[in-house]
C-alpha positions as CSV (number, residue, x, y, z in Angstrom):
1,M,-26.9,130.8,21.2
2,S,-27.6,131.2,24.9
3,N,-30.9,129.8,26.2
4,I,-30.7,132.0,29.3
5,V,-29.6,135.7,29.4
6,T,-29.2,137.5,32.6
7,I,-28.9,141.3,33.3
8,T,-27.1,142.6,36.3
9,I,-27.0,146.4,36.5
10,N,-25.3,146.5,39.9
11,P,-22.7,143.7,39.9
12,A,-20.1,143.1,42.6
13,V,-17.2,141.0,43.7
14,D,-18.1,139.3,46.9
15,I,-15.4,138.9,49.6
16,F,-15.7,136.3,52.3
17,V,-13.5,135.8,55.4
18,D,-13.5,133.9,58.7
19,V,-12.8,135.9,61.9
20,E,-12.7,134.7,65.5
21,R,-14.8,137.5,66.9
22,V,-16.3,140.8,65.6
23,E,-15.5,143.6,68.0
24,P,-15.2,147.4,67.8
25,T,-11.9,149.2,67.8
26,R,-9.5,146.2,68.0
27,K,-7.8,144.7,64.9
28,M,-9.6,141.5,63.9
29,R,-7.3,139.0,62.2
30,C,-9.1,137.4,59.3
31,S,-8.6,134.3,57.2
32,S,-7.4,134.6,53.6
33,P,-10.2,136.2,51.6
34,K,-12.3,134.2,49.1
35,R,-13.6,136.2,46.2
36,D,-16.6,135.3,44.0
37,P,-18.5,137.0,41.2
38,G,-21.6,138.6,42.6
39,G,-24.9,140.4,41.9
40,G,-28.3,138.8,41.4
41,G,-28.2,138.1,37.7
42,I,-24.6,137.0,37.7
43,N,-25.3,134.5,40.4
44,V,-28.4,133.2,38.5
45,A,-26.2,132.7,35.5
46,R,-23.5,130.9,37.5
47,V,-26.1,128.4,38.9
48,A,-27.8,127.8,35.6
49,Y,-24.4,127.1,34.0
50,R,-23.4,124.7,36.8
51,L,-26.6,122.8,36.2
52,G,-25.7,122.5,32.5
53,G,-27.4,125.6,31.0
54,D,-26.2,127.7,28.1
55,V,-26.1,131.2,29.6
56,T,-24.9,134.7,28.9
57,A,-24.5,137.3,31.6
58,I,-24.7,141.0,30.7
59,Y,-23.4,143.6,33.2
60,P,-21.4,146.9,33.4
61,A,-17.8,146.6,34.7
62,G,-15.3,149.3,35.6
63,G,-11.9,149.7,37.1
64,V,-9.6,147.1,38.7
65,I,-12.6,145.4,40.4
66,G,-14.5,145.2,37.2
67,K,-11.6,143.5,35.5
68,L,-11.4,141.0,38.4
69,L,-15.1,140.3,38.1
70,Q,-14.7,139.5,34.4
71,K,-11.7,137.3,35.2
72,L,-13.6,135.4,37.9
73,L,-16.5,134.7,35.5
74,D,-14.1,133.6,32.7
75,R,-12.6,131.2,35.2
76,E,-16.0,129.6,35.8
77,G,-16.7,129.4,32.0
78,I,-19.5,131.9,32.0
79,N,-20.1,133.7,28.7
80,S,-20.1,137.3,29.9
81,V,-20.8,140.5,28.1
82,A,-19.3,143.3,30.1
83,T,-20.1,146.9,29.0
84,P,-17.6,149.6,30.1
85,S,-18.3,151.8,33.1
86,H,-16.4,154.9,34.3
87,V,-16.8,153.9,37.9
88,E,-15.2,151.1,39.9
89,T,-17.3,148.0,40.3
90,R,-18.4,147.6,43.9
91,E,-17.4,145.0,46.4
92,N,-19.5,143.3,49.2
93,F,-17.9,141.9,52.3
94,T,-19.1,139.0,54.5
95,A,-17.4,137.9,57.7
96,Y,-18.2,134.7,59.5
97,E,-17.6,134.8,63.2
98,T,-16.3,131.4,64.2
99,T,-17.0,131.7,67.9
100,S,-20.7,132.3,67.4
101,G,-21.5,131.0,63.9
102,E,-23.0,134.4,63.0
103,Q,-22.5,136.1,59.7
104,Y,-22.0,139.8,59.2
105,R,-22.8,141.1,55.8
106,F,-21.6,144.5,54.5
107,V,-23.3,145.4,51.2
108,L,-21.8,148.4,49.5
109,P,-23.9,150.6,47.2
110,G,-23.1,150.8,43.5
111,S,-21.6,154.0,42.1
112,R,-23.7,156.3,39.9
113,L,-23.9,155.2,36.2
114,H,-24.2,157.5,33.3
115,R,-27.2,157.1,31.0
116,A,-25.0,155.8,28.2
117,E,-23.6,153.1,30.5
118,W,-26.9,151.5,31.5
119,E,-28.3,152.0,28.0
120,A,-25.3,150.0,26.7
121,C,-26.6,146.9,28.7
122,L,-30.0,147.2,26.9
123,D,-28.2,147.6,23.6
124,R,-26.3,144.4,24.2
125,L,-29.5,142.6,25.0
126,T,-31.2,143.7,21.8
127,A,-28.1,142.6,19.8
128,I,-28.0,139.1,21.4
129,E,-27.7,136.3,18.8
130,G,-30.6,133.9,18.4
131,K,-33.7,133.8,20.6
132,P,-33.1,133.1,24.3
133,A,-35.9,131.3,26.1
134,F,-35.5,133.4,29.3
135,V,-34.2,136.9,30.1
136,V,-33.6,137.3,33.8
137,S,-33.2,140.7,35.5
138,S,-32.0,140.4,39.0
139,G,-30.5,142.5,41.8
140,S,-30.5,146.1,42.9
141,I,-30.5,149.4,41.0
142,P,-27.5,151.7,41.4
143,P,-27.8,155.5,41.4
144,G,-28.2,157.0,38.0
145,V,-30.3,154.1,36.7
146,P,-34.0,154.7,36.4
147,D,-36.4,152.6,38.4
148,D,-38.0,151.4,35.2
149,F,-34.8,149.8,34.0
150,F,-36.0,146.2,34.5
151,A,-39.3,147.2,32.9
152,R,-37.3,148.3,29.8
153,V,-35.4,145.0,29.9
154,N,-38.8,143.2,29.8
155,R,-39.9,145.2,26.9
156,E,-36.8,144.3,24.9
157,A,-36.9,140.7,26.0
158,R,-40.4,140.3,24.6
159,K,-39.2,141.5,21.2
160,L,-36.8,138.6,21.3
161,G,-39.6,136.2,22.1
162,A,-38.2,135.4,25.5
163,R,-40.0,134.9,28.8
164,T,-39.1,137.5,31.4
165,V,-38.0,136.9,35.0
166,V,-37.5,139.7,37.6
167,D,-36.0,139.4,41.1
168,T,-35.7,142.8,42.7
169,S,-37.6,144.9,45.2
170,G,-39.1,148.4,45.8
171,D,-39.9,150.7,43.0
172,A,-37.9,148.6,40.5
173,L,-40.2,145.7,41.1
174,K,-43.2,147.9,40.9
175,E,-42.2,149.3,37.5
176,A,-41.3,145.8,36.2
177,I,-44.7,144.4,37.2
178,A,-46.5,147.4,35.7
179,E,-44.8,146.6,32.4
180,G,-45.7,143.0,32.7
181,V,-43.5,140.0,33.6
182,D,-43.7,136.3,33.3
183,I,-42.1,135.3,36.6
184,I,-41.1,137.2,39.8
185,K,-39.3,135.8,42.8
186,P,-40.0,137.9,45.9
187,N,-39.3,136.8,49.4
188,L,-42.0,137.0,52.1
189,N,-41.0,140.5,53.2
190,E,-40.8,141.9,49.7
191,L,-44.3,140.5,48.8
192,S,-45.8,141.8,52.0
193,E,-44.3,145.3,51.4
194,F,-45.4,145.4,47.8
195,T,-49.0,144.3,48.4
196,G,-49.4,146.0,51.8
197,Q,-50.8,142.8,53.3
198,T,-49.8,140.8,56.4
199,L,-48.8,137.4,55.1
200,D,-49.1,135.2,58.2
201,S,-50.5,132.1,56.5
202,D,-50.3,130.0,53.4
203,A,-53.8,131.2,52.3
204,A,-52.8,134.9,52.8
205,C,-49.7,134.3,50.6
206,V,-51.7,132.6,47.8
207,T,-54.2,135.4,47.9
208,A,-51.5,138.1,47.7
209,C,-49.9,136.3,44.7
210,R,-53.3,135.9,43.0
211,T,-53.9,139.6,43.3
212,L,-51.0,140.2,41.0
213,I,-51.7,137.3,38.7
214,D,-55.4,137.9,38.3
215,D,-54.6,141.5,37.2
216,G,-52.7,140.0,34.3
217,R,-49.4,141.6,35.4
218,V,-47.6,138.4,36.4
219,A,-47.9,134.8,35.2
220,M,-46.0,133.0,37.9
221,I,-44.7,133.9,41.4
222,A,-42.0,131.9,43.0
223,L,-42.2,132.9,46.7
224,T,-39.4,132.1,49.1
225,L,-40.3,131.8,52.7
226,G,-37.0,131.3,54.4
227,G,-37.1,128.6,57.0
228,D,-40.8,127.8,56.1
229,G,-40.0,126.6,52.6
230,A,-41.3,128.1,49.3
231,M,-44.3,128.5,47.1
232,L,-45.0,128.5,43.4
233,V,-48.2,130.2,42.4
234,T,-49.9,130.5,39.0
235,K,-53.4,131.3,37.9
236,D,-54.6,127.8,38.3
237,R,-52.2,126.2,40.9
238,A,-50.4,126.8,44.1
239,L,-47.6,124.5,45.3
240,K,-45.9,124.5,48.6
241,A,-42.5,123.0,49.3
242,Q,-41.8,122.0,52.9
243,P,-38.5,123.1,54.4
244,M,-35.9,120.4,54.5
245,K,-34.2,119.3,57.7
246,I,-30.6,120.4,57.2
247,E,-27.9,122.2,59.0
248,V,-27.9,125.9,57.9
249,V,-24.4,127.1,57.2
250,S,-24.9,130.3,55.2
251,A,-28.0,132.0,53.8
252,V,-25.9,134.0,51.3
253,G,-26.9,133.1,47.7
254,A,-29.8,130.9,48.5
255,G,-32.4,133.0,46.7
256,D,-30.2,133.3,43.6
257,S,-29.6,129.6,43.6
258,F,-33.3,128.9,43.9
259,L,-34.0,131.2,40.9
260,G,-31.2,129.8,38.9
261,G,-32.4,126.3,39.4
262,L,-36.0,127.3,38.5
263,V,-35.1,129.1,35.3
264,W,-32.7,126.4,34.2
265,A,-35.3,123.6,34.7
266,L,-38.0,125.6,32.9
267,A,-35.6,126.4,30.0
268,Q,-35.0,122.6,29.7
269,G,-38.8,122.1,29.2
270,Q,-39.4,120.6,32.6
271,S,-42.9,120.9,34.2
272,E,-43.7,123.4,36.8
273,N,-43.7,120.7,39.5
274,D,-40.3,119.4,38.5
275,A,-38.8,122.9,38.0
276,F,-40.0,123.9,41.4
277,R,-38.3,120.8,42.9
278,V,-35.0,121.8,41.2
279,A,-35.4,125.3,42.6
280,V,-35.9,124.1,46.2
281,A,-33.1,121.6,45.9
282,A,-30.8,124.4,44.6
283,G,-31.7,126.9,47.3
284,T,-31.3,124.3,50.0
285,A,-27.9,123.2,48.6
286,A,-26.8,126.9,48.8
287,V,-27.8,127.1,52.4
288,M,-25.7,124.1,53.2
289,S,-22.6,125.7,51.6
290,P,-20.2,128.0,53.4
291,G,-19.7,131.7,52.8
292,T,-20.8,133.2,49.6
293,E,-20.8,129.8,47.8
294,L,-23.7,128.9,45.5
295,C,-25.2,125.5,45.0
296,R,-23.3,122.7,43.3
297,E,-24.9,120.3,40.7
298,A,-24.0,117.2,42.7
299,E,-25.6,118.4,45.8
300,V,-28.7,119.5,43.9
301,K,-29.1,116.1,42.5
302,R,-28.6,114.5,45.9
303,L,-31.3,116.6,47.5
304,L,-33.8,116.5,44.6
305,P,-35.5,113.2,45.7
306,K,-36.0,114.6,49.2
307,V,-38.0,117.7,48.1
308,E,-41.6,117.4,49.3
309,I,-44.2,119.4,47.4
310,T,-48.0,119.6,48.1
311,E,-50.8,121.3,46.2
312,I,-52.4,123.9,48.5
313,G,-54.8,125.7,46.2
314,G,-56.7,125.5,42.9
Protein backbone atom coordinates (compact mmCIF):
# COMPACT_ATOMS: atom_id res chain seq x y z
CA MET A 1 0.00 0.00 0.00
CA SER A 2 1.36 3.42 -0.98
CA ASN A 3 1.37 6.13 1.64
CA ILE A 4 1.55 8.87 -0.99
CA VAL A 5 -0.32 8.88 -4.30
CA THR A 6 0.34 11.55 -6.93
CA ILE A 7 -1.79 12.56 -9.92
CA THR A 8 -0.13 14.14 -12.96
CA ILE A 9 -2.60 14.82 -15.76
CA ASN A 10 -0.03 16.56 -18.01
CA PRO A 11 3.18 14.50 -17.67
CA ALA A 12 6.30 14.95 -19.78
CA VAL A 13 9.77 13.72 -20.51
CA ASP A 14 12.23 16.52 -19.71
CA ILE A 15 15.24 16.89 -21.98
CA PHE A 16 18.34 18.80 -20.84
CA VAL A 17 21.40 19.79 -22.86
CA ASP A 18 24.43 22.06 -22.59
CA VAL A 19 25.14 24.49 -25.42
CA GLU A 20 27.92 27.05 -25.76
CA ARG A 21 25.69 29.91 -26.90
CA VAL A 22 22.01 30.31 -27.85
CA GLU A 23 21.76 32.27 -31.09
CA PRO A 24 19.22 32.62 -33.89
CA THR A 25 19.62 30.93 -37.27
CA ARG A 26 22.93 29.10 -36.80
CA LYS A 27 23.18 25.48 -35.78
CA MET A 28 23.92 25.14 -32.07
CA ARG A 29 25.90 22.02 -31.24
CA CYS A 30 24.59 20.52 -28.01
CA SER A 31 25.85 18.00 -25.50
CA SER A 32 24.32 14.54 -25.34
CA PRO A 33 20.76 14.94 -24.01
CA LYS A 34 19.76 13.85 -20.52
CA ARG A 35 16.16 12.66 -20.20
CA ASP A 36 14.16 12.61 -16.97
CA PRO A 37 10.54 11.83 -16.07
CA GLY A 38 8.65 15.09 -15.68
CA GLY A 39 5.40 16.73 -14.64
CA GLY A 40 4.57 18.09 -11.19
CA GLY A 41 3.09 15.02 -9.52
CA ILE A 42 5.65 12.68 -11.05
CA ASN A 43 8.48 14.83 -9.68
CA VAL A 44 6.87 14.92 -6.24
CA ALA A 45 6.64 11.12 -6.32
CA ARG A 46 10.30 10.83 -7.34
CA VAL A 47 11.44 13.05 -4.47
CA ALA A 48 9.29 11.31 -1.86
CA TYR A 49 10.61 7.95 -3.07
CA ARG A 50 14.22 9.12 -2.87
CA LEU A 51 13.63 10.13 0.73
CA GLY A 52 12.26 6.69 1.55
CA GLY A 53 8.54 7.09 0.90
CA ASP A 54 6.14 4.47 -0.43
CA VAL A 55 4.62 6.18 -3.47
CA THR A 56 2.40 5.56 -6.47
CA ALA A 57 2.28 7.91 -9.47
CA ILE A 58 -0.86 7.98 -11.62
CA TYR A 59 -0.67 9.60 -15.05
CA PRO A 60 -1.80 9.18 -18.69
CA ALA A 61 0.82 8.03 -21.20
CA GLY A 62 0.74 7.69 -24.96
CA GLY A 63 2.98 6.95 -27.91
CA VAL A 64 6.73 6.40 -27.96
CA ILE A 65 7.39 9.19 -25.45
CA GLY A 66 4.79 7.75 -23.10
CA LYS A 67 6.55 4.39 -23.17
CA LEU A 68 9.86 6.14 -22.50
CA LEU A 69 8.29 7.94 -19.53
CA GLN A 70 7.16 4.64 -18.03
CA LYS A 71 10.59 3.11 -18.64
CA LEU A 72 12.34 6.02 -16.92
CA LEU A 73 10.07 5.75 -13.89
CA ASP A 74 10.53 1.99 -13.73
CA ARG A 75 14.28 2.54 -13.80
CA GLU A 76 13.98 4.76 -10.70
CA GLY A 77 11.84 2.21 -8.89
CA ILE A 78 8.66 4.31 -8.88
CA ASN A 79 5.40 2.37 -8.69
CA SER A 80 3.59 3.97 -11.63
CA VAL A 81 0.05 3.51 -12.88
CA ALA A 82 -0.07 4.67 -16.50
CA THR A 83 -3.48 4.97 -18.13
CA PRO A 84 -3.59 4.79 -21.96
CA SER A 85 -3.74 7.98 -24.02
CA HIS A 86 -4.34 8.31 -27.77
CA VAL A 87 -1.89 11.23 -28.01
CA GLU A 88 1.89 11.34 -27.70
CA THR A 89 3.13 12.33 -24.25
CA ARG A 90 4.76 15.75 -24.41
CA GLU A 91 8.41 16.71 -24.02
CA ASN A 92 10.01 19.77 -22.40
CA PHE A 93 13.40 21.11 -23.40
CA THR A 94 15.95 22.98 -21.28
CA ALA A 95 19.24 24.34 -22.66
CA TYR A 96 22.05 25.55 -20.42
CA GLU A 97 24.20 28.22 -22.09
CA THR A 98 27.71 27.55 -20.81
CA THR A 99 29.14 30.97 -21.76
CA SER A 100 26.60 32.91 -19.66
CA GLY A 101 25.27 30.39 -17.15
CA GLU A 102 21.74 31.18 -18.29
CA GLN A 103 19.02 28.56 -18.74
CA TYR A 104 16.51 28.54 -21.58
CA ARG A 105 13.37 26.53 -20.85
CA PHE A 106 10.95 25.47 -23.58
CA VAL A 107 7.73 24.06 -22.12
CA LEU A 108 5.50 22.31 -24.63
CA PRO A 109 1.73 22.12 -24.18
CA GLY A 110 0.05 18.81 -23.63
CA SER A 111 -2.20 17.44 -26.36
CA ARG A 112 -5.96 17.27 -25.94
CA LEU A 113 -7.19 14.33 -23.88
CA HIS A 114 -10.53 12.62 -24.36
CA ARG A 115 -12.96 12.52 -21.46
CA ALA A 116 -12.49 8.79 -21.03
CA GLU A 117 -8.73 9.30 -20.73
CA TRP A 118 -8.75 11.81 -17.88
CA GLU A 119 -11.59 9.94 -16.18
CA ALA A 120 -9.42 6.82 -16.26
CA CYS A 121 -6.94 8.55 -13.93
CA LEU A 122 -9.75 9.25 -11.46
CA ASP A 123 -10.89 5.64 -11.73
CA ARG A 124 -7.41 4.38 -10.92
CA LEU A 125 -7.33 6.64 -7.86
CA THR A 126 -10.64 5.34 -6.55
CA ALA A 127 -9.42 1.75 -7.08
CA ILE A 128 -6.15 2.30 -5.20
CA GLU A 129 -5.46 -0.37 -2.58
CA GLY A 130 -5.45 0.62 1.07
CA LYS A 131 -5.78 4.15 2.40
CA PRO A 132 -3.01 6.56 1.36
CA ALA A 133 -2.14 9.30 3.81
CA PHE A 134 -1.79 11.91 1.04
CA VAL A 135 -3.04 12.41 -2.50
CA VAL A 136 -1.04 15.04 -4.37
CA SER A 137 -2.34 16.73 -7.53
CA SER A 138 0.35 18.75 -9.22
CA GLY A 139 1.14 20.36 -12.56
CA SER A 140 -0.76 21.96 -15.41
CA ILE A 141 -4.04 20.98 -17.07
CA PRO A 142 -3.89 19.98 -20.76
CA PRO A 143 -6.63 20.75 -23.30
CA GLY A 144 -9.74 18.62 -22.99
CA VAL A 145 -9.41 18.27 -19.21
CA PRO A 146 -11.86 20.39 -17.19
CA ASP A 147 -10.56 23.08 -14.85
CA ASP A 148 -12.16 21.29 -11.92
CA PHE A 149 -10.14 18.09 -12.50
CA PHE A 150 -8.03 18.55 -9.36
CA ALA A 151 -11.19 19.41 -7.43
CA ARG A 152 -12.58 16.04 -8.53
CA VAL A 153 -9.36 14.39 -7.38
CA ASN A 154 -9.78 16.03 -3.96
CA ARG A 155 -13.33 14.72 -3.76
CA GLU A 156 -12.25 11.15 -4.45
CA ALA A 157 -9.22 11.44 -2.15
CA ARG A 158 -11.43 12.42 0.78
CA LYS A 159 -13.47 9.26 0.23
CA LEU A 160 -10.22 7.34 0.71
CA GLY A 161 -9.55 9.22 3.95
CA ALA A 162 -6.48 10.93 2.50
CA ARG A 163 -5.25 14.47 3.02
CA THR A 164 -5.24 16.45 -0.21
CA VAL A 165 -2.39 18.52 -1.67
CA VAL A 166 -2.60 20.72 -4.78
CA ASP A 167 0.17 22.54 -6.64
CA THR A 168 -1.17 24.27 -9.73
CA SER A 169 -2.27 27.73 -10.83
CA GLY A 170 -5.03 29.73 -12.49
CA ASP A 171 -8.55 28.33 -12.79
CA ALA A 172 -7.42 24.83 -11.79
CA LEU A 173 -6.21 26.19 -8.45
CA LYS A 174 -9.38 28.23 -8.02
CA GLU A 175 -11.59 25.19 -8.55
CA ALA A 176 -9.49 23.02 -6.22
CA ILE A 177 -9.70 25.59 -3.42
CA ALA A 178 -13.44 25.98 -3.94
CA GLU A 179 -13.80 22.24 -3.40
CA GLY A 180 -11.58 22.39 -0.32
CA VAL A 181 -7.98 21.25 0.03
CA ASP A 182 -5.68 20.49 2.95
CA ILE A 183 -2.44 21.92 1.53
CA ILE A 184 -1.60 24.17 -1.41
CA LYS A 185 1.89 25.20 -2.54
CA PRO A 186 1.75 28.41 -4.55
CA ASN A 187 4.74 30.57 -5.33
CA LEU A 188 4.61 34.31 -4.65
CA ASN A 189 3.34 35.26 -8.11
CA GLU A 190 0.64 32.60 -8.06
CA LEU A 191 -0.66 33.67 -4.65
CA SER A 192 -0.59 37.34 -5.65
CA GLU A 193 -2.51 36.60 -8.84
CA PHE A 194 -5.05 34.43 -7.03
CA THR A 195 -5.76 36.88 -4.19
CA GLY A 196 -5.36 40.06 -6.24
CA GLN A 197 -3.06 41.48 -3.57
CA THR A 198 0.39 43.02 -3.76
CA LEU A 199 2.56 40.78 -1.59
CA ASP A 200 5.54 43.01 -0.82
CA SER A 201 6.14 42.02 2.82
CA ASP A 202 5.97 39.01 5.13
CA ALA A 203 2.90 40.48 6.81
CA ALA A 204 1.12 40.86 3.46
CA CYS A 205 1.93 37.25 2.58
CA VAL A 206 0.59 35.95 5.90
CA THR A 207 -2.57 38.05 5.52
CA ALA A 208 -3.17 36.70 2.01
CA CYS A 209 -2.71 33.12 3.21
CA ARG A 210 -5.02 33.64 6.18
CA THR A 211 -7.71 34.98 3.85
CA LEU A 212 -7.96 31.52 2.32
CA ILE A 213 -7.44 29.62 5.56
CA ASP A 214 -10.00 31.60 7.57
CA ASP A 215 -12.59 30.94 4.88
CA GLY A 216 -12.17 27.24 5.65
CA ARG A 217 -11.08 26.40 2.11
CA VAL A 218 -7.44 25.59 2.88
CA ALA A 219 -5.80 24.20 6.03
CA MET A 220 -2.12 24.85 5.25
CA ILE A 221 -0.26 26.96 2.71
CA ALA A 222 3.37 26.30 1.82
CA LEU A 223 4.47 29.47 0.06
CA THR A 224 7.74 29.50 -1.87
CA LEU A 225 9.42 32.89 -2.19
CA GLY A 226 12.28 32.15 -4.58
CA GLY A 227 15.45 33.82 -3.35
CA ASP A 228 13.66 35.08 -0.23
CA GLY A 229 13.04 31.64 1.27
CA ALA A 230 9.64 30.14 2.05
CA MET A 231 6.69 30.29 4.45
CA LEU A 232 4.40 27.75 6.05
CA VAL A 233 1.11 29.24 7.21
CA THR A 234 -1.74 27.59 9.13
CA LYS A 235 -4.67 28.98 11.10
CA ASP A 236 -2.57 29.35 14.23
CA ARG A 237 1.02 29.67 13.04
CA ALA A 238 3.22 31.30 10.42
CA LEU A 239 6.78 30.08 9.88
CA LYS A 240 9.45 31.71 7.75
CA ALA A 241 12.53 29.93 6.41
CA GLN A 242 15.45 32.17 5.52
CA PRO A 243 17.16 31.61 2.17
CA MET A 244 20.35 29.60 2.43
CA LYS A 245 23.65 30.94 1.13
CA ILE A 246 24.35 28.62 -1.76
CA GLU A 247 25.46 28.71 -5.37
CA VAL A 248 22.34 28.52 -7.55
CA VAL A 249 22.93 26.08 -10.40
CA SER A 250 19.39 25.46 -11.69
CA ALA A 251 15.94 26.44 -10.47
CA VAL A 252 14.27 23.62 -12.41
CA GLY A 253 12.52 21.17 -10.06
CA ALA A 254 13.01 23.24 -6.91
CA GLY A 255 9.29 23.67 -6.20
CA ASP A 256 8.54 19.99 -6.81
CA SER A 257 11.44 18.97 -4.57
CA PHE A 258 10.16 21.32 -1.85
CA LEU A 259 6.67 19.82 -2.02
CA GLY A 260 7.96 16.26 -2.23
CA GLY A 261 10.03 16.79 0.91
CA LEU A 262 7.11 18.39 2.77
CA VAL A 263 4.61 15.65 1.93
CA TRP A 264 7.08 12.85 2.64
CA ALA A 265 7.90 14.28 6.08
CA LEU A 266 4.24 14.84 7.00
CA ALA A 267 3.40 11.31 5.84
CA GLN A 268 6.12 10.07 8.22
CA GLY A 269 4.32 11.80 11.09
CA GLN A 270 6.85 14.61 11.49
CA SER A 271 5.76 17.92 13.03
CA GLU A 272 4.98 20.94 10.90
CA ASN A 273 8.29 22.52 11.90
CA ASP A 274 10.34 19.47 11.00
CA ALA A 275 8.42 18.85 7.76
CA PHE A 276 8.98 22.46 6.75
CA ARG A 277 12.71 22.04 7.40
CA VAL A 278 12.81 18.97 5.16
CA ALA A 279 10.93 20.87 2.44
CA VAL A 280 13.35 23.78 2.52
CA ALA A 281 16.37 21.47 2.50
CA ALA A 282 14.92 19.52 -0.44
CA GLY A 283 14.12 22.64 -2.46
CA THR A 284 17.58 24.06 -1.77
CA ALA A 285 19.26 20.79 -2.75
CA ALA A 286 17.44 20.90 -6.08
CA VAL A 287 18.64 24.45 -6.75
CA MET A 288 22.21 23.25 -6.27
CA SER A 289 21.76 20.43 -8.80
CA PRO A 290 22.38 20.83 -12.55
CA GLY A 291 19.78 20.73 -15.30
CA THR A 292 16.46 19.09 -14.54
CA GLU A 293 17.87 17.08 -11.63
CA LEU A 294 15.83 16.89 -8.44
CA CYS A 295 17.15 16.75 -4.88
CA ARG A 296 19.07 13.76 -3.55
CA GLU A 297 18.60 12.27 -0.08
CA ALA A 298 22.24 12.70 0.95
CA GLU A 299 22.22 16.39 0.08
CA VAL A 300 18.91 16.94 1.87
CA LYS A 301 20.34 15.39 5.03
CA ARG A 302 23.47 17.51 4.75
CA LEU A 303 21.48 20.75 4.43
CA LEU A 304 18.83 19.96 7.03
CA PRO A 305 20.77 21.21 10.11
CA LYS A 306 21.46 24.49 8.31
CA VAL A 307 17.82 25.41 7.74
CA GLU A 308 16.81 28.47 9.81
CA ILE A 309 13.14 28.84 10.71
CA THR A 310 11.50 31.61 12.69
CA GLU A 311 7.95 32.16 13.92
CA ILE A 312 6.56 35.31 12.35
CA GLY A 313 2.93 35.30 13.36
CA GLY A 314 0.39 33.81 15.73
